[in-house]
C-alpha positions as CSV (number, residue, x, y, z in Angstrom):
1,M,-209.3,-58.1,63.6
2,A,-213.0,-58.4,64.4
3,Y,-213.0,-55.0,66.2
4,F,-211.2,-53.5,63.2
5,N,-213.9,-54.8,60.8
6,E,-216.7,-53.6,62.9
7,E,-215.2,-50.1,63.1
8,M,-214.7,-50.0,59.4
9,E,-218.3,-50.9,58.6
10,A,-220.0,-48.8,61.3
11,S,-222.1,-45.8,60.4
12,I,-221.6,-42.2,61.5
13,D,-224.4,-42.6,64.0
14,A,-222.6,-45.6,65.5
15,I,-219.1,-44.1,65.5
16,D,-219.9,-40.4,66.3
17,P,-223.5,-39.8,67.1
18,K,-222.9,-36.1,67.9
19,I,-221.5,-35.4,64.4
20,G,-224.2,-37.6,62.9
21,E,-226.9,-35.6,64.6
22,L,-225.4,-32.3,63.5
23,I,-225.3,-33.5,59.9
24,K,-229.0,-34.4,60.1
25,S,-229.7,-31.0,61.6
26,E,-227.9,-29.3,58.7
27,L,-229.9,-31.4,56.2
28,E,-233.1,-30.3,58.0
29,R,-232.0,-26.6,57.9
30,Q,-231.4,-26.9,54.1
31,R,-234.8,-28.5,53.6
32,T,-236.7,-25.9,55.6
33,H,-234.9,-22.6,54.9
34,I,-235.0,-20.6,51.8
35,E,-231.3,-20.4,50.6
36,L,-230.5,-17.0,49.1
37,I,-226.7,-17.0,49.5
38,A,-225.4,-16.4,46.0
39,S,-222.3,-18.6,46.3
40,E,-224.3,-21.7,47.5
41,N,-226.2,-24.4,45.7
42,F,-227.5,-27.9,46.2
43,V,-225.5,-30.5,44.4
44,P,-227.1,-33.5,42.6
45,R,-227.2,-36.8,44.5
46,A,-224.6,-38.2,42.1
47,V,-222.1,-35.6,43.1
48,L,-222.8,-36.3,46.8
49,E,-222.1,-40.0,46.1
50,A,-218.8,-39.2,44.4
51,A,-217.7,-36.9,47.2
52,G,-218.1,-39.9,49.6
53,A,-216.6,-42.5,47.4
54,V,-213.6,-44.8,48.1
55,L,-211.5,-42.5,45.9
56,T,-210.7,-40.7,49.2
57,N,-208.4,-43.7,50.1
58,K,-206.1,-43.0,47.1
59,Y,-203.0,-40.8,46.8
60,A,-202.3,-39.6,43.2
61,E,-199.6,-36.9,43.2
62,G,-198.7,-35.7,39.8
63,Y,-200.7,-35.8,36.5
64,P,-202.2,-38.6,34.5
65,H,-199.6,-41.1,33.2
66,N,-197.0,-39.4,35.3
67,K,-198.1,-40.1,38.8
68,Y,-195.7,-40.6,41.7
69,Y,-197.7,-43.6,43.3
70,G,-198.8,-46.9,41.8
71,G,-202.3,-48.0,41.5
72,C,-203.5,-44.8,39.8
73,E,-204.9,-46.3,36.6
74,F,-208.6,-45.6,37.4
75,V,-208.2,-42.2,39.1
76,E,-206.0,-41.1,36.2
77,E,-208.9,-41.8,33.8
78,I,-211.3,-39.9,36.0
79,E,-209.0,-36.9,36.0
80,E,-208.6,-37.1,32.2
81,I,-212.4,-37.2,31.8
82,A,-212.9,-34.2,34.1
83,N,-210.3,-32.2,32.1
84,A,-211.7,-33.1,28.8
85,R,-215.3,-32.2,29.8
86,A,-214.2,-28.8,31.2
87,K,-212.3,-28.0,28.0
88,A,-215.3,-29.0,25.9
89,I,-217.8,-26.9,27.8
90,F,-215.8,-23.7,27.9
91,G,-213.8,-24.1,24.7
92,A,-210.4,-24.2,26.4
93,N,-207.0,-25.4,25.2
94,H,-205.9,-26.7,28.6
95,S,-207.6,-27.6,31.9
96,N,-206.3,-28.4,35.4
97,V,-209.0,-29.7,37.8
98,Q,-206.7,-30.3,40.8
99,P,-207.1,-26.9,42.6
100,H,-208.9,-27.3,45.9
101,S,-210.6,-23.9,46.0
102,G,-211.1,-20.8,44.0
103,T,-208.4,-19.0,45.9
104,S,-205.9,-21.7,45.2
105,A,-206.8,-21.7,41.5
106,N,-206.2,-17.9,41.5
107,Q,-203.0,-18.4,43.4
108,A,-201.8,-20.9,40.7
109,V,-202.3,-18.4,38.0
110,Y,-200.6,-15.6,39.9
111,F,-197.6,-17.8,40.7
112,T,-197.4,-18.9,37.0
113,V,-197.0,-15.4,35.6
114,M,-196.1,-13.0,38.4
115,N,-193.2,-12.4,40.8
116,P,-193.4,-10.7,44.2
117,G,-193.7,-7.0,43.8
118,D,-195.4,-7.2,40.3
119,T,-198.6,-5.2,39.9
120,M,-202.1,-6.6,39.7
121,L,-205.2,-4.6,38.6
122,A,-208.4,-6.0,40.0
123,M,-211.8,-5.0,41.3
124,R,-212.0,-3.6,44.8
125,L,-213.4,-6.0,47.4
126,D,-215.8,-3.3,48.8
127,Q,-217.3,-2.7,45.3
128,G,-217.7,-6.3,44.2
129,G,-214.3,-8.0,44.0
130,H,-212.9,-11.0,46.0
131,L,-210.3,-11.3,48.8
132,S,-208.0,-13.1,46.4
133,H,-208.0,-10.2,44.0
134,G,-205.7,-8.1,46.0
135,H,-207.1,-7.4,49.5
136,P,-204.4,-6.3,52.0
137,I,-205.1,-9.2,54.4
138,N,-204.9,-11.8,51.6
139,F,-201.6,-13.2,50.3
140,T,-202.2,-11.2,47.1
141,G,-202.1,-7.9,49.0
142,R,-199.0,-9.1,50.8
143,L,-197.0,-10.3,47.8
144,Y,-198.0,-7.9,45.0
145,S,-198.5,-4.2,44.3
146,I,-202.3,-3.8,43.9
147,A,-204.1,-1.3,41.7
148,T,-207.9,-1.4,41.8
149,Y,-210.9,-0.5,39.7
150,G,-214.4,-0.2,41.0
151,V,-217.8,1.0,39.8
152,D,-219.1,4.4,38.7
153,R,-220.7,6.2,41.6
154,E,-223.8,7.1,39.6
155,T,-224.4,3.9,37.5
156,E,-222.8,1.5,40.0
157,T,-221.4,-0.4,37.0
158,I,-217.9,-0.8,35.8
159,N,-216.6,2.1,33.7
160,Y,-214.3,0.5,31.2
161,D,-212.8,3.8,30.2
162,E,-211.7,4.2,33.8
163,V,-210.3,0.6,33.8
164,E,-208.3,1.5,30.7
165,R,-207.0,4.7,32.3
166,L,-205.9,2.8,35.5
167,A,-204.2,0.1,33.4
168,K,-202.2,2.7,31.5
169,E,-201.3,4.3,34.7
170,S,-200.3,1.2,36.7
171,R,-199.0,-1.0,33.9
172,P,-200.0,-4.2,35.6
173,K,-198.5,-7.6,34.9
174,I,-202.0,-9.1,35.2
175,I,-205.6,-7.8,35.0
176,V,-208.3,-9.7,36.8
177,A,-211.8,-9.6,35.4
178,G,-214.5,-11.1,37.6
179,A,-216.2,-10.5,40.9
180,S,-218.1,-12.0,43.8
181,A,-220.8,-9.3,44.1
182,Y,-221.3,-7.7,40.8
183,P,-224.9,-8.0,39.3
184,R,-224.1,-7.1,35.7
185,K,-222.6,-8.8,32.8
186,L,-218.9,-8.4,32.2
187,D,-217.4,-7.2,28.9
188,F,-214.6,-9.7,28.4
189,K,-213.7,-8.5,24.9
190,R,-213.1,-5.0,26.3
191,F,-211.0,-6.3,29.2
192,R,-208.8,-8.2,26.7
193,A,-208.4,-5.1,24.6
194,I,-207.3,-3.2,27.6
195,A,-204.9,-5.9,28.6
196,D,-203.4,-6.1,25.1
197,E,-203.0,-2.4,25.0
198,V,-200.8,-2.3,28.2
199,G,-199.1,-5.7,27.6
200,A,-200.9,-7.4,30.5
201,I,-202.1,-11.0,31.1
202,L,-205.9,-11.2,31.4
203,M,-207.2,-13.6,34.0
204,T,-211.0,-14.0,34.4
205,D,-212.3,-15.4,37.7
206,M,-215.7,-16.8,36.6
207,A,-216.4,-18.6,39.9
208,H,-219.8,-17.0,40.3
209,I,-221.0,-17.1,36.7
210,A,-219.5,-20.4,35.5
211,G,-222.9,-22.1,35.4
212,L,-224.4,-19.2,33.5
213,V,-221.6,-19.4,31.0
214,A,-222.0,-23.2,30.6
215,G,-225.8,-22.6,30.2
216,G,-225.3,-20.0,27.5
217,V,-226.8,-17.0,29.4
218,H,-223.6,-15.2,30.0
219,D,-220.7,-14.5,27.5
220,N,-217.9,-17.0,27.7
221,P,-214.6,-15.4,28.9
222,T,-212.4,-18.2,27.6
223,P,-211.8,-16.9,24.0
224,H,-210.7,-13.5,25.4
225,S,-208.6,-14.6,28.4
226,H,-205.2,-16.0,28.9
227,F,-206.4,-17.8,32.0
228,V,-209.9,-18.6,33.4
229,T,-210.4,-19.7,37.0
230,S,-213.5,-21.0,38.6
231,T,-215.1,-22.9,41.4
232,T,-217.4,-25.7,40.7
233,H,-219.9,-25.3,43.5
234,K,-221.8,-22.1,42.8
235,T,-224.0,-21.7,39.7
236,L,-222.2,-24.7,38.2
237,R,-223.9,-26.7,40.9
238,G,-221.2,-29.2,41.6
239,A,-218.5,-30.6,43.9
240,R,-216.8,-28.1,46.2
241,G,-213.6,-27.3,44.4
242,A,-212.0,-25.4,41.5
243,F,-210.3,-25.6,38.1
244,V,-208.1,-23.5,35.8
245,L,-208.3,-23.1,32.1
246,C,-205.6,-21.6,30.0
247,T,-204.0,-21.3,26.6
248,D,-201.4,-23.9,25.5
249,V,-198.5,-21.5,26.0
250,F,-199.0,-21.5,29.8
251,A,-200.1,-25.1,30.2
252,K,-196.9,-26.7,31.4
253,D,-196.0,-23.8,33.7
254,L,-199.4,-23.7,35.2
255,D,-199.4,-27.5,35.9
256,R,-196.0,-27.2,37.6
257,I,-197.3,-24.5,39.9
258,V,-200.4,-26.4,40.9
259,F,-198.3,-29.5,41.6
260,P,-195.7,-29.5,43.1
261,G,-195.7,-25.8,43.5
262,I,-198.7,-25.1,45.8
263,Q,-200.5,-28.4,46.3
264,G,-199.7,-32.1,47.0
265,G,-202.1,-34.9,46.4
266,P,-205.3,-34.0,44.6
267,I,-208.7,-34.7,46.2
268,L,-209.7,-37.5,43.9
269,Q,-213.3,-38.0,45.2
270,I,-213.9,-34.3,44.5
271,I,-212.3,-34.6,41.0
272,A,-214.8,-37.3,40.3
273,G,-217.6,-35.0,41.5
274,K,-216.2,-32.3,39.2
275,A,-216.3,-34.8,36.3
276,I,-220.0,-35.5,37.0
277,T,-220.6,-31.7,37.4
278,F,-219.2,-31.0,33.9
279,K,-221.3,-33.9,32.4
280,L,-224.5,-32.5,33.9
281,A,-223.6,-28.9,32.8
282,S,-223.3,-30.1,29.2
283,E,-226.8,-31.5,29.1
284,P,-229.7,-29.5,27.4
285,S,-231.6,-29.4,30.7
286,F,-228.8,-27.3,32.3
287,K,-229.4,-24.5,29.8
288,L,-233.0,-24.4,31.0
289,Y,-231.7,-24.3,34.6
290,A,-229.3,-21.5,33.9
291,A,-231.9,-19.4,32.1
292,Q,-234.3,-19.9,35.0
293,I,-231.7,-18.7,37.5
294,V,-231.5,-15.4,35.6
295,K,-235.3,-15.1,35.3
296,N,-235.7,-15.7,39.0
297,A,-233.0,-13.1,39.9
298,A,-234.7,-10.5,37.7
299,S,-238.1,-11.4,39.2
300,L,-236.8,-11.3,42.8
301,S,-235.0,-8.0,42.2
302,A,-238.1,-6.4,40.7
303,A,-240.3,-7.6,43.5
304,L,-238.0,-6.2,46.1
305,A,-237.8,-2.9,44.3
306,E,-241.6,-2.7,44.2
307,R,-241.5,-3.1,48.0
308,G,-239.2,-0.2,48.6
309,F,-235.8,-1.7,48.5
310,R,-233.1,0.0,46.5
311,I,-231.4,-2.5,44.1
312,V,-227.7,-1.6,43.4
313,S,-227.3,-0.7,39.7
314,G,-231.0,-0.8,39.3
315,G,-231.3,-4.6,38.7
316,T,-229.3,-7.6,37.7
317,D,-228.2,-9.5,34.6
318,N,-227.0,-12.6,36.3
319,H,-227.8,-14.8,39.4
320,L,-227.3,-12.2,42.1
321,M,-228.4,-8.8,43.3
322,L,-227.2,-6.3,45.9
323,V,-229.9,-4.8,48.1
324,D,-229.3,-1.4,49.7
325,L,-231.1,-1.6,53.1
326,R,-230.8,2.1,54.0
327,P,-234.4,2.9,52.8
328,K,-235.5,0.2,55.3
329,K,-233.3,1.7,58.0
330,Q,-231.5,-1.7,58.5
331,T,-227.9,-2.9,58.4
332,G,-226.8,-6.0,56.7
333,K,-225.7,-7.5,60.0
334,D,-229.0,-7.1,61.6
335,A,-231.0,-8.1,58.5
336,V,-229.2,-11.4,58.2
337,K,-230.1,-12.3,61.8
338,L,-233.8,-11.2,61.4
339,L,-234.1,-13.2,58.1
340,G,-232.4,-16.2,59.6
341,E,-235.0,-16.3,62.4
342,A,-237.6,-16.2,59.7
343,G,-236.2,-19.2,57.8
344,I,-234.4,-17.1,55.0
345,T,-230.7,-17.5,54.7
346,A,-228.7,-14.6,53.3
347,N,-225.4,-12.8,53.7
348,K,-224.5,-9.3,54.6
349,N,-222.6,-7.5,51.8
350,A,-221.1,-4.1,51.3
351,I,-222.7,-1.9,48.7
352,P,-220.6,0.4,46.5
353,F,-219.3,3.4,48.6
354,D,-220.8,1.8,51.7
355,P,-220.7,4.1,54.8
356,E,-220.9,1.2,57.1
357,K,-218.0,-1.0,58.4
358,P,-217.2,-4.2,56.5
359,M,-218.6,-6.4,59.3
360,I,-221.8,-4.3,59.5
361,T,-222.6,-3.3,55.9
362,S,-225.5,-1.4,54.4
363,G,-226.6,-4.3,52.1
364,L,-227.5,-7.8,51.5
365,R,-226.5,-10.1,48.6
366,F,-229.2,-12.4,47.3
367,G,-228.7,-15.2,44.8
368,T,-231.2,-17.5,43.1
369,A,-229.1,-20.5,42.0
370,A,-230.1,-22.7,45.0
371,I,-233.8,-22.0,45.0
372,T,-233.9,-22.5,41.3
373,T,-232.3,-25.9,41.8
374,R,-235.3,-26.8,44.0
375,G,-237.6,-25.9,41.2
376,M,-238.8,-22.5,42.2
377,K,-239.8,-20.0,39.6
378,E,-241.1,-16.4,39.2
379,A,-244.2,-16.9,41.3
380,E,-242.1,-18.1,44.3
381,M,-239.9,-15.0,44.0
382,T,-242.8,-12.8,44.7
383,V,-243.6,-14.9,47.8
384,I,-240.0,-14.7,49.0
385,A,-239.8,-10.9,48.4
386,D,-243.0,-10.4,50.3
387,A,-241.6,-12.4,53.3
388,I,-238.3,-10.4,53.2
389,D,-240.2,-7.1,53.2
390,K,-242.5,-8.1,56.1
391,V,-239.6,-9.3,58.3
392,L,-237.3,-6.3,57.7
393,S,-240.2,-3.8,57.9
394,S,-241.1,-5.1,61.4
395,P,-237.9,-5.9,63.1
396,D,-239.5,-6.0,66.6
397,D,-242.2,-8.4,65.7
398,V,-241.0,-11.8,66.9
399,A,-244.4,-13.4,66.2
400,L,-244.3,-12.3,62.6
401,R,-240.8,-13.9,62.1
402,K,-242.2,-17.1,63.6
403,S,-245.1,-17.0,61.2
404,V,-242.9,-16.3,58.2
405,R,-240.5,-19.1,59.2
406,S,-243.5,-21.5,59.1
407,K,-244.5,-20.3,55.7
408,M,-241.0,-20.6,54.4
409,A,-240.8,-24.2,55.7
410,D,-244.1,-24.9,53.9
411,L,-242.6,-23.4,50.7
412,G,-239.5,-25.6,51.1
413,A,-241.7,-28.7,51.6
414,A,-243.5,-27.9,48.3
415,F,-240.1,-28.2,46.6
416,P,-238.5,-31.2,48.3
417,L,-234.7,-31.5,48.8
418,Y,-232.9,-34.9,49.1
419,E,-236.0,-36.9,50.0
420,S,-234.2,-40.2,50.2
421,L,-231.3,-39.1,52.4
């Protein structure tokens, strides 16, 4: 018994020093690097605490007041609070906070209203969409007939007349609005009108923009959509998970699909983190945060354009931008490596009508949610743009990258992250 108690109380460093050291190394990387990946953010300490809470010890299959296991009285209340807060923020009739990821949230919707072989109309992955919106390698591409819309070659924005034409042609069961690499606002009212015209269900995947919607700097898709799916860890700045909103008519069917249809026990410590996330997203300070994300994205985009980078669609309305590297004679794959060596974290990304292979790409995707969380504003965007330009304009200059890395670490130190961890 003594051995058992010692093991239960021991720290990571005592039990598994290798893993402990790697966690510390990751914390140091986050502190010293400039994080520009659009799908990442830094969660508040309260969310970190929830994610490591004793709730991880509890099983709670089912829904509040109808759980399979006993001892669920406290976790039921947590789940109810999370659902109530999600509905209040986004103006929804029904919420399910159990989905583990954005893809599983999307899967739940598809399984609720579609049968294998039904048609889905969604945005192409290589022009801004997501794997779970119909890519051939994804379950969606394997189960359903996929029709796709993209962007106009000249404007690099969605042509809604073309979406309407494709909807009339394909007669989809479901239309998916939403993207993972689209820098402009989405017209949810027009998407709904198109869906109604062809008798389709409209699902909006707002994973990337949920925080902007909560903060009032992007239109809310909920009044126009039959379903809304989202992650909670991007611009919403919360626990790594997802949720689904829907109208009352689909509520029971959706819940049955999430559990027991595609998932077992919910991850309760993450649901607690989601509840805290929604609480913080409802505070007045979050509106200031969301507004600053958009200001920073516009500032970074403009500063990069001034330095000779081509910005897809000419700019951004949200938290992200796509940068065409061809004027700099770089590929996305090479640029990620060079920037990483200089203390700037980004991801390669296809640009519309990209001539490069998907694992090479001609572009980068930058986002400002994480650096805005650290307190950076427009002045810092100019500093970051200048660093990006210097590194990618001199790919053979190792000393320059070392110098920039030092400057980025100094910039990070000026905006401390998790000082007490």
